[in-house]
C-alpha positions in Angstrom: -10.9 -58.1 -33.5 -7.9 -60.1 -32.6 -4.5 -59.3 -34.0 -3.1 -62.7 -33.0 -1.8 -64.5 -36.1 -3.4 -67.8 -37.1 -1.3 -70.4 -38.9 -3.0 -72.7 -41.3 -0.5 -75.0 -42.8 2.3 -72.8 -44.1 0.0 -69.8 -44.3 -0.1 -67.1 -41.6 -3.2 -64.9 -41.3 -3.6 -61.7 -39.3 -7.1 -60.2 -39.1 -7.4 -56.9 -40.8 -10.0 -54.1 -40.3 -9.9 -53.6 -44.1 -11.5 -57.0 -44.7 -14.1 -57.6 -42.0 -16.2 -60.7 -42.3 -19.8 -59.4 -42.5 -21.5 -62.2 -40.4 -21.2 -63.0 -36.7 -19.6 -66.4 -36.5 -17.5 -68.1 -33.9 -14.5 -68.4 -36.2 -14.7 -66.2 -39.3 -13.0 -67.4 -42.5 -9.7 -65.9 -43.2 -9.5 -63.8 -46.4 -6.5 -64.3 -48.7 -5.6 -60.6 -48.4 -5.0 -61.2 -44.6 -2.3 -63.8 -45.3 1.1 -62.4 -44.3 3.8 -64.7 -45.8 3.0 -63.5 -49.4 2.8 -67.0 -50.7 -1.0 -66.9 -51.0 -1.2 -63.5 -52.6 1.4 -64.5 -55.2 -0.7 -67.7 -55.9 -3.9 -65.8 -56.1 -2.3 -63.3 -58.6 -1.4 -66.2 -60.8 -4.9 -67.6 -60.6 -6.5 -64.2 -61.3 -4.3 -63.8 -64.4 -5.6 -67.2 -65.6 -2.0 -68.6 -65.8 -1.1 -72.2 -65.1 -0.9 -73.0 -61.4 2.1 -75.0 -60.1 1.1 -78.1 -58.0 2.3 -76.3 -54.8 0.1 -73.3 -55.7 -2.9 -75.5 -56.2 -2.3 -77.0 -52.7 -2.2 -73.4 -51.2 -5.5 -72.6 -52.9 -7.0 -75.8 -51.6 -5.9 -75.1 -48.1 -7.3 -71.5 -48.3 -10.6 -72.6 -49.8 -11.1 -75.4 -47.3 -10.7 -73.1 -44.3 -12.9 -70.5 -45.9 -15.7 -72.9 -46.8 -15.6 -74.6 -43.5 -16.1 -71.3 -41.6 -18.2 -69.2 -44.0 -21.9 -68.6 -43.7 -23.5 -70.6 -46.6 -26.9 -70.7 -48.2 -29.3 -73.1 -46.3 -29.8 -75.2 -49.4 -26.1 -75.5 -50.3 -24.4 -78.8 -49.9 -21.2 -77.9 -47.9 -19.9 -81.5 -47.7 -20.2 -81.8 -51.5 -18.5 -78.5 -52.1 -15.7 -79.4 -49.7 -15.2 -82.6 -51.5 -14.7 -80.7 -54.8 -11.8 -78.9 -53.3 -9.7 -82.0 -53.2 -10.2 -82.5 -56.9 -8.8 -79.1 -57.9 -5.9 -79.3 -60.4 -6.2 -76.3 -62.8 -7.3 -72.7 -63.0 -10.5 -73.9 -64.7 -11.2 -76.2 -61.8 -10.8 -73.3 -59.3 -13.0 -71.0 -61.5 -15.8 -73.6 -61.7 -15.7 -74.2 -57.9 -15.6 -70.4 -57.3 -18.8 -70.1 -59.4 -20.5 -72.8 -57.4 -19.4 -71.2 -54.1 -20.8 -67.9 -55.3 -24.1 -69.6 -56.0 -24.0 -70.8 -52.4 -23.4 -67.2 -51.1 -19.7 -67.7 -50.5 -17.2 -65.2 -52.0 -13.6 -66.3 -51.2 -12.0 -64.2 -54.0 
């Protein structure tokens, strides 16, 4: 495990032993709980409460989901490019929920 921070846009992640990625991959996805600025946690809290997301919060969720989906192990029959394309169209909590459901069907659990 590396304790070196990784910056992705304005987000800074530090690997945590509390949130190990269960699969051996070259670059494991970063979990939102590993983000250290607090911006992502605050945004995820808004999302989890089902409240309206501000445009800047939607952009943080997009950034987070993009890195997660690019790195995560995914079901063999899942269409990663199509799922990645859906990230760019996210605008609302409902959009994020629908994508999260699709990701779950593909074996990816970012939340």
